[in-house]
C-alpha positions as CSV (number, residue, x, y, z in Angstrom):
1,M,-115.7,20.5,65.9
2,A,-118.7,19.6,68.1
3,G,-120.2,22.5,69.9
4,D,-118.2,25.1,67.9
5,G,-120.8,26.3,65.5
6,G,-121.0,23.6,62.9
7,A,-119.2,24.4,59.6
8,E,-117.8,27.7,60.9
9,R,-114.0,27.7,60.4
10,Y,-111.8,27.5,63.5
11,W,-108.2,28.6,63.0
12,T,-105.3,26.8,64.7
13,V,-102.9,28.7,66.8
14,D,-100.1,28.0,64.3
15,E,-102.3,29.3,61.4
16,H,-103.1,32.5,63.2
17,L,-99.5,33.1,64.2
18,A,-98.3,32.4,60.7
19,D,-100.8,34.9,59.3
20,I,-99.4,37.5,61.8
21,L,-95.7,37.0,61.1
22,G,-96.4,36.8,57.4
23,T,-98.0,40.3,57.6
24,V,-95.7,42.2,59.9
25,G,-92.0,42.9,59.1
26,P,-89.1,44.8,60.5
27,L,-89.5,48.6,60.7
28,P,-87.3,50.7,58.4
29,P,-84.0,51.6,60.0
30,L,-83.3,55.0,61.5
31,D,-80.3,56.9,62.6
32,L,-80.9,57.7,66.3
33,Q,-79.0,59.5,68.9
34,L,-77.3,57.1,71.3
35,L,-79.7,57.4,74.3
36,E,-82.7,57.2,71.9
37,A,-81.3,54.0,70.5
38,Q,-81.3,52.1,73.8
39,G,-83.2,48.9,73.5
40,C,-82.9,48.9,69.7
41,L,-81.1,46.4,67.4
42,T,-78.3,47.5,65.2
43,V,-78.8,47.0,61.5
44,E,-75.1,46.9,60.4
45,R,-71.8,45.9,62.0
46,I,-70.0,48.8,63.7
47,T,-66.3,49.3,63.4
48,A,-64.0,51.5,65.4
49,G,-62.2,54.4,63.8
50,V,-59.9,55.1,66.8
51,D,-57.6,53.4,69.3
52,L,-58.9,52.7,72.8
53,P,-57.2,53.9,74.9
54,P,-56.1,56.6,72.4
55,F,-52.8,57.0,74.2
56,D,-50.6,55.3,76.8
57,N,-52.0,56.2,80.2
58,S,-51.8,55.4,83.9
59,S,-54.0,52.9,85.6
60,M,-53.1,54.2,89.1
61,D,-52.5,57.4,91.0
62,G,-48.7,57.4,91.5
63,Y,-45.5,58.4,89.9
64,A,-44.3,57.9,86.3
65,V,-40.8,56.6,86.4
66,R,-37.9,55.2,84.4
67,V,-37.4,51.4,85.1
68,A,-33.7,51.8,85.7
69,D,-34.2,54.5,88.3
70,V,-36.3,52.2,90.6
71,E,-34.4,48.9,90.0
72,G,-33.7,47.3,93.4
73,A,-35.7,49.7,95.4
74,T,-36.6,48.4,98.9
75,D,-38.0,49.8,102.2
76,A,-34.5,50.0,103.6
77,Y,-32.9,51.3,100.4
78,P,-35.5,53.4,98.5
79,S,-34.9,55.1,95.2
80,V,-35.0,58.8,95.7
81,L,-36.3,60.6,92.6
82,T,-36.8,64.3,91.7
83,V,-40.4,65.2,91.0
84,V,-40.5,67.4,87.9
85,G,-44.3,68.1,87.8
86,D,-47.8,66.8,87.8
87,V,-49.7,65.0,85.0
88,A,-53.4,65.1,85.4
89,A,-56.1,63.5,83.3
90,G,-56.6,65.6,80.2
91,A,-53.2,67.2,80.4
92,A,-51.6,68.2,77.1
93,D,-48.4,69.9,78.2
94,L,-46.4,67.0,79.6
95,P,-43.1,67.2,81.5
96,V,-40.2,65.1,80.2
97,V,-38.9,62.5,82.7
98,G,-35.2,62.2,82.6
99,P,-32.7,60.0,84.5
100,G,-33.3,60.3,88.3
101,Q,-36.6,62.0,87.7
102,C,-40.3,61.2,87.9
103,A,-43.7,62.9,87.5
104,R,-46.6,62.7,89.8
105,I,-49.4,61.1,87.7
106,M,-53.1,60.6,88.1
107,T,-55.3,57.7,86.9
108,G,-56.1,58.1,83.2
109,A,-53.4,60.7,82.6
110,P,-51.1,60.3,79.6
111,L,-47.7,58.7,80.3
112,P,-45.2,61.6,79.9
113,P,-42.2,61.3,77.6
114,G,-39.3,59.3,79.1
115,A,-41.4,57.4,81.6
116,E,-41.7,53.6,81.2
117,A,-43.9,52.6,84.1
118,V,-46.0,53.9,87.0
119,V,-45.4,53.1,90.6
120,P,-48.6,53.5,92.8
121,V,-48.4,56.2,95.4
122,E,-48.7,53.5,98.1
123,W,-45.2,52.2,97.0
124,T,-43.8,55.6,97.9
125,D,-43.6,58.1,100.7
126,G,-45.8,60.5,98.7
127,G,-43.1,63.1,98.9
128,S,-43.3,63.4,102.6
129,G,-39.6,62.6,103.3
130,G,-40.5,59.9,105.7
131,K,-39.9,56.2,105.9
132,D,-43.6,55.1,105.8
133,A,-45.6,54.3,102.7
134,A,-48.2,57.0,101.7
135,V,-51.9,56.2,101.7
136,G,-52.7,58.8,99.0
137,M,-51.9,62.1,97.5
138,A,-52.8,65.5,98.9
139,P,-55.0,67.5,96.4
140,H,-52.9,69.6,94.1
141,S,-54.9,72.7,95.0
142,S,-54.0,72.4,98.7
143,A,-50.5,71.1,98.3
144,P,-49.0,72.3,95.0
145,E,-45.5,71.6,96.4
146,G,-46.2,67.9,95.9
147,A,-45.5,68.4,92.2
148,A,-41.9,69.2,93.0
149,G,-39.2,68.1,95.5
150,E,-38.3,64.5,96.0
151,V,-40.1,61.2,96.5
152,R,-38.8,57.9,97.9
153,V,-39.9,54.8,96.0
154,F,-39.8,51.5,98.1
155,R,-40.5,49.0,95.3
156,P,-39.1,48.4,91.8
157,A,-41.3,48.4,88.7
158,A,-41.1,46.6,85.3
159,D,-41.5,48.1,81.9
160,G,-45.3,48.9,81.4
161,D,-46.4,48.3,85.0
162,F,-49.7,50.1,85.6
163,V,-49.7,51.5,82.1
164,R,-52.7,51.1,79.8
165,R,-51.2,50.9,76.3
166,K,-52.7,52.7,73.3
167,G,-55.0,50.3,71.5
168,D,-55.0,47.7,74.3
169,D,-58.8,47.6,74.2
170,I,-59.8,48.5,70.6
171,T,-57.9,49.3,67.4
172,P,-59.1,51.1,64.3
173,G,-61.0,48.8,61.9
174,Q,-62.0,46.4,64.7
175,V,-65.6,45.3,64.6
176,V,-66.9,46.3,68.0
177,L,-70.6,45.4,67.6
178,P,-72.0,42.9,65.0
179,E,-75.3,43.4,63.2
180,G,-78.3,42.7,65.3
181,T,-76.8,43.7,68.6
182,L,-79.3,44.8,71.3
183,L,-78.1,48.2,72.6
184,G,-78.0,48.3,76.3
185,P,-76.0,50.6,78.7
186,A,-72.6,48.9,78.0
187,Q,-73.1,48.9,74.2
188,I,-74.1,52.6,74.3
189,G,-71.1,53.4,76.4
190,L,-68.9,51.6,73.9
191,L,-70.3,53.6,71.0
192,A,-69.7,56.8,72.9
193,A,-66.2,55.8,73.7
194,I,-65.3,55.3,70.0
195,G,-66.7,58.8,69.3
196,L,-70.1,58.0,67.8
197,D,-73.1,60.2,68.7
198,S,-75.7,58.3,66.7
199,V,-76.2,54.8,65.4
200,R,-78.3,53.1,62.7
201,V,-80.9,50.8,64.2
202,R,-84.3,49.2,63.9
203,P,-86.5,51.5,66.0
204,R,-88.6,50.2,68.8
205,P,-92.2,49.9,67.7
206,R,-94.6,52.4,69.1
207,V,-97.5,50.4,70.5
208,V,-100.8,51.9,71.5
209,V,-102.9,49.9,74.0
210,L,-106.5,50.5,74.8
211,S,-109.2,48.5,76.5
212,T,-112.9,48.6,75.8
213,G,-116.0,48.4,78.1
214,S,-118.3,50.9,79.7
215,E,-117.8,48.9,83.0
216,L,-114.1,50.0,83.2
217,V,-112.9,52.7,85.7
218,Q,-109.5,54.1,86.2
219,P,-107.6,52.4,89.0
220,G,-107.8,54.5,92.1
221,A,-111.3,55.8,91.2
222,A,-114.4,54.7,93.1
223,V,-115.9,51.5,91.7
224,G,-119.6,51.6,91.3
225,P,-122.2,48.8,90.9
226,G,-121.3,46.6,88.0
227,Q,-117.9,48.3,87.4
228,I,-114.3,47.0,87.6
229,S,-110.9,48.6,87.6
230,D,-109.3,48.6,84.1
231,S,-106.4,46.2,84.5
232,N,-105.9,45.0,80.9
233,S,-104.6,48.2,79.6
234,F,-101.9,48.4,82.3
235,A,-100.9,44.7,81.9
236,L,-100.7,44.9,78.2
237,T,-98.8,48.2,78.2
238,A,-96.3,46.7,80.6
239,A,-96.1,43.6,78.4
240,A,-95.4,45.7,75.3
241,R,-92.6,47.5,77.1
242,D,-91.2,44.2,78.3
243,A,-91.1,43.0,74.7
244,G,-89.0,46.1,73.8
245,A,-91.7,48.5,72.4
246,I,-92.4,52.1,73.3
247,A,-95.9,51.7,74.7
248,Y,-98.7,54.2,75.2
249,R,-101.7,53.4,77.4
250,V,-104.9,55.1,76.2
251,G,-107.1,53.4,78.8
252,G,-110.7,52.4,78.7
253,V,-113.1,53.3,75.9
254,P,-116.8,52.9,76.5
255,D,-119.0,50.6,74.5
256,D,-119.6,53.0,71.6
257,A,-118.5,52.0,68.2
258,E,-118.2,55.5,66.8
259,R,-116.2,56.7,69.8
260,L,-113.9,53.7,69.5
261,R,-113.3,54.4,65.8
262,E,-112.4,58.0,66.6
263,V,-110.0,57.0,69.3
264,V,-108.3,54.4,67.1
265,E,-108.1,56.8,64.1
266,D,-106.6,59.5,66.3
267,Q,-103.8,57.1,67.5
268,L,-102.7,56.2,64.0
269,I,-100.5,59.3,63.8
270,R,-98.1,57.8,66.4
271,A,-98.8,54.0,66.3
272,D,-96.8,51.3,64.7
273,L,-99.1,48.7,66.2
274,V,-102.4,48.9,68.1
275,V,-103.7,46.5,70.7
276,T,-107.3,46.4,72.0
277,S,-108.8,44.1,74.6
278,G,-112.5,43.2,74.9
279,G,-115.4,43.4,72.5
280,V,-114.4,40.6,70.1
281,S,-116.8,37.8,70.9
282,V,-120.4,37.3,69.9
283,G,-122.3,39.5,72.4
284,A,-124.5,42.5,71.7
285,Y,-122.0,44.9,73.1
286,D,-118.9,43.6,71.4
287,V,-117.9,47.0,70.2
288,V,-114.5,46.3,68.6
289,K,-116.1,44.1,66.0
290,E,-118.9,46.6,65.4
291,A,-116.4,49.5,65.1
292,L,-113.7,47.9,63.0
293,A,-115.7,45.3,60.9
294,P,-119.3,46.5,60.7
295,E,-121.6,44.2,58.8
296,G,-122.5,45.3,55.3
297,V,-119.9,48.2,55.2
298,E,-117.5,48.0,52.4
299,P,-114.7,49.0,52.4
300,P,-114.2,48.7,56.2
301,P,-113.9,52.2,57.8
302,L,-110.3,51.8,59.1
303,G,-109.0,48.8,57.1
304,A,-109.4,45.1,56.8
305,I,-109.6,43.4,60.2
306,S,-110.4,39.7,60.4
307,F,-112.2,38.4,63.4
308,R,-111.8,34.7,63.9
309,K,-112.1,31.8,66.4
310,L,-109.1,29.8,67.4
311,R,-108.7,26.2,68.6
312,M,-107.2,27.3,71.9
313,Q,-108.1,27.9,75.6
314,P,-108.1,30.6,76.8
315,G,-108.3,33.2,74.1
316,K,-110.6,31.6,71.5
317,P,-111.9,35.0,69.9
318,Q,-109.1,37.0,68.2
319,G,-108.9,39.8,65.7
320,F,-106.0,40.8,63.5
321,G,-105.5,43.0,60.4
322,L,-104.0,46.2,59.1
323,L,-105.4,49.7,60.0
324,D,-105.1,52.1,57.1
325,G,-103.3,49.3,55.2
326,R,-100.1,49.7,57.3
327,V,-100.6,49.5,61.1
328,P,-101.2,46.0,62.6
329,L,-104.1,45.8,64.9
330,F,-104.5,43.0,67.5
331,A,-108.0,42.7,68.9
332,L,-107.6,40.5,72.0
333,P,-110.3,39.0,74.3
334,G,-111.4,41.0,77.3
335,N,-110.8,38.4,80.1
336,P,-107.5,39.3,81.8
337,V,-105.9,35.9,81.4
338,S,-107.0,35.5,77.8
339,A,-105.8,39.0,77.0
340,Y,-102.4,38.5,78.6
341,L,-101.7,35.0,77.1
342,S,-102.9,36.1,73.7
343,F,-100.4,39.0,73.9
344,E,-97.6,36.6,74.8
345,L,-98.5,34.2,72.0
346,F,-99.3,36.6,69.2
347,V,-98.4,40.3,69.9
348,R,-95.0,39.8,71.5
349,P,-93.7,37.9,68.5
350,A,-95.0,40.6,66.2
351,I,-93.2,43.3,68.2
352,R,-90.0,41.4,68.2
353,A,-90.3,40.8,64.4
354,M,-90.8,44.5,63.9
355,M,-87.7,45.2,65.9
356,G,-85.7,43.0,63.5
357,A,-85.0,40.2,66.1
358,G,-83.7,37.0,64.7
359,A,-85.8,33.9,64.4
360,D,-84.6,32.5,67.7
361,E,-85.4,35.7,69.5
362,V,-88.9,36.3,68.3
363,H,-90.5,33.7,70.5
364,R,-90.3,33.0,74.2
365,P,-88.0,30.1,75.2
366,V,-89.6,26.6,75.2
367,V,-88.4,23.7,77.3
368,R,-89.6,20.2,78.3
369,A,-90.4,19.6,81.9
370,V,-92.0,17.0,84.2
371,L,-95.5,17.7,85.3
372,T,-95.9,17.5,89.1
373,E,-99.7,17.2,89.2
374,G,-102.5,16.1,86.7
375,L,-104.1,18.6,84.3
376,K,-107.3,18.3,82.3
377,S,-107.7,19.9,78.8
378,P,-110.6,20.3,76.5
379,A,-110.8,18.1,73.4
380,G,-109.8,19.9,70.1
381,R,-108.3,22.9,71.9
382,R,-104.7,23.7,72.5
383,Q,-104.6,24.7,76.2
384,F,-102.2,27.2,77.6
385,A,-102.2,26.6,81.4
386,R,-100.6,29.1,83.8
387,A,-97.8,27.4,85.6
388,R,-94.8,27.6,87.9
389,Y,-91.6,26.2,86.4
390,A,-88.4,25.3,88.3
391,A,-85.2,24.4,86.4
392,G,-83.6,21.1,87.2
393,N,-80.0,20.3,88.0
394,P,-77.5,20.3,85.1
395,G,-78.4,17.5,82.7
396,E,-81.9,17.1,84.2
397,K,-85.3,18.3,83.1
398,G,-87.0,20.9,85.3
399,S,-90.5,20.5,86.9
400,V,-93.7,22.4,86.3
401,A,-97.0,22.7,88.2
402,P,-100.2,24.4,87.2
403,V,-101.1,27.6,89.0
404,G,-104.7,28.3,89.8
405,G,-107.8,27.1,87.9
406,A,-108.8,27.3,84.2
407,G,-110.9,30.4,84.6
408,S,-109.7,33.2,82.3
409,H,-110.7,35.8,84.9
410,L,-108.3,34.6,87.6
411,V,-105.6,37.3,87.7
412,G,-104.2,36.2,91.1
413,P,-102.7,32.9,89.8
414,L,-101.5,34.7,86.7
415,A,-99.3,37.0,88.8
416,Q,-97.7,33.8,90.4
417,A,-97.0,32.1,87.0
418,N,-93.6,32.3,85.3
419,S,-94.5,29.9,82.5
420,V,-97.3,28.3,80.5
421,I,-97.9,24.6,80.0
422,V,-98.9,23.7,76.4
423,V,-101.3,20.8,76.1
424,P,-101.9,19.7,72.5
425,E,-105.3,19.6,70.9
426,D,-105.5,15.8,70.9
427,T,-104.7,15.5,74.6
428,T,-107.5,15.7,77.2
429,R,-105.5,14.9,80.3
430,A,-101.8,15.1,81.3
431,E,-100.8,13.1,84.3
432,A,-98.3,13.8,87.1
433,G,-94.9,12.5,85.8
434,D,-95.7,13.3,82.2
435,E,-93.2,15.3,80.2
436,V,-94.8,18.5,78.8
437,E,-93.9,21.5,76.7
438,V,-93.4,24.7,78.7
439,V,-93.2,28.3,77.4
440,L,-91.0,30.4,79.8
441,L,-92.4,33.8,80.5
442,E,-89.5,34.8,82.8
443,A,-86.4,33.5,84.4
444,A,-87.2,30.4,86.6
445,D,-85.0,30.7,89.6
446,R,-87.4,30.0,92.4
447,P,-88.5,26.6,93.5
448,L,-92.1,25.4,93.1
């Protein structure tokens, strides 16, 4: 390709991504405690061994009754029942409800023997002896007499009214979660409800993120001449967490090859994947290449890392390989936009693959949309242009507009983008009204 170094090989985006996904694979499954498994994917289908609910229980605070005893009850002619006791949630010693009797019962409490339905307390006088419907029950501790005496019931009840039957929700042997389920709060609650305290999952990858450059300072610290705040390590750590990983931010490492090797080697004890940004181009201070692939050093000090150029913009220089023969390393460009988009295109799919995600969940969603303004693109490069996408009406394509210029240092427009326009290598200009491919980075619910 003209201007790209003569015979030097340039990788396509697809070749680089195929190399990555052909190298990484799902992490070995682990049995994790429920809260530790949040955000993980199950590796086997999970069946229940119990009924839910485990017993017939009340869905209301009220009175457990026999249907025949409240048949025909009205405000003018209430059914008057003898209260034989209280049934609280967790009760084991249950009163028997006989003819003309009832038991005061709380939500979630087991239905006592003899009872067939529950009437809400609002359908009764609450044991007050009055003609008006009650609004609630007095606490047992302050009014224990409420568990005895009489109660007037003003409305009839059918068999099973306000009763949650045993096994209504789940029965033994029922598959409650299929293989590959992402465990969120509701799924973890379900597992706890059926009595599990641990679950077998693909663990979330542990991702270590560091940025390189002697010019970097910690955000919040004074910025001296020629210095900038380290934003890449924060953005990439957040991106790793967004992808589902457990991410650790190491921060900026100065332009010292030996120091960088030490930092990377120290992190291998906890890392399933390492991401660096900066130091991968052709400058005299591109420390990542010097540290991880020093010329004339065989074997490489930490493992085989390949540094290559891609036919893409932004993000041409990339590095990828295995540290210590087992831990994937991604060496991303240092410009913030290049680093972030490279992460989305290459690192995120690797993280998702390591989690065991299915083929349709490894990559971000891709849609077709109508371009609202023209866009230039370099010949021979696949351009990934920051953009703002708005979904169309049902049955219609959405629209998309470029955000900001082409500079890979422009972080302001990046923060406004919710998508990326993909311009093929053989296209140098896309016009307003053209249909283009769009990679969605987040939900598109705001208009352009």
